N, C-alpha and C positions, 0 to 999 in steps of 0.2 A: 448598453455598453458591454463589450465582451472582455474576457479576461482569460488568461491560460491557467490551467491547473495540471499538476503532474499526477498521472494515474499510476497506480502500482498494482501489479498482478503477480503474487508469489506462485511457486509451483503448486498446481492443483488448487489454486486459489478459488476457483469457482465453487468448490465444495464448501467454502466458508464465507461466501459473500463478496468475494473479490471479483474484479478489480474495484478499488476505491480510490478516491482522490487523497493524495498525501498532503497533510498540512504543510503550509509553507514554512513554518518555524522549525521543522525537523528535516527539511530537505538537506541533503548532504551530511546527514547524521546517521548513526546506527538506528535503524527502525524496528529492531527486534521487539522491543516493549510495546510499540505502537501496534505491531501486527498482532501480538498476543491480546492487547486490549480490544482489538477489533475482530476477534474470533479465530485467529489462526492458531493452531495448536503448537504449543512450545515443544512438544515432543518431536514434531515434524521438523521444526527448526533445529533442534539438537541433533537429530539424526543426519541432517544435511551438513551441519557443522563438523560432524565426526566423519563424514564420507571423504573420498579422495579429493572431491571438489573443494571442501572446506568452507563452504558458505551456502546459504539458501538462494537458489537462482530466482530472480525476480525480473519481470519485464517492466519497463518504465516507458511512458510516452506522455506527450502533452496533448491536452485537449482544450478547445475553445469552450468557454462556458459563459452563458449570459449572466450578468450580475444578479438578476432576479433568481436564477436557478442556483447560483452559488450560494446565496444566503439561505435558501431552502436546504441545500445539501450540508451546510455548516451545522444545521440543527440535528442531523442524523449521525 
């Protein structure tokens, strides 16, 4: 059985282990604390928020995941 998961990749996220699957319970919410908990530096987020842009740019996309794989990724 397959399922869709939303992937998130903040600016330069590869340096901090991104992209990562976004938990369903925080979709459409402010993900700042989740990003920090998952290794993204708060200083980088703060710098972007103070920039002309005013927010941290993130790419989002959906991926199909196998239920078996999803359970494994939920543990990480």
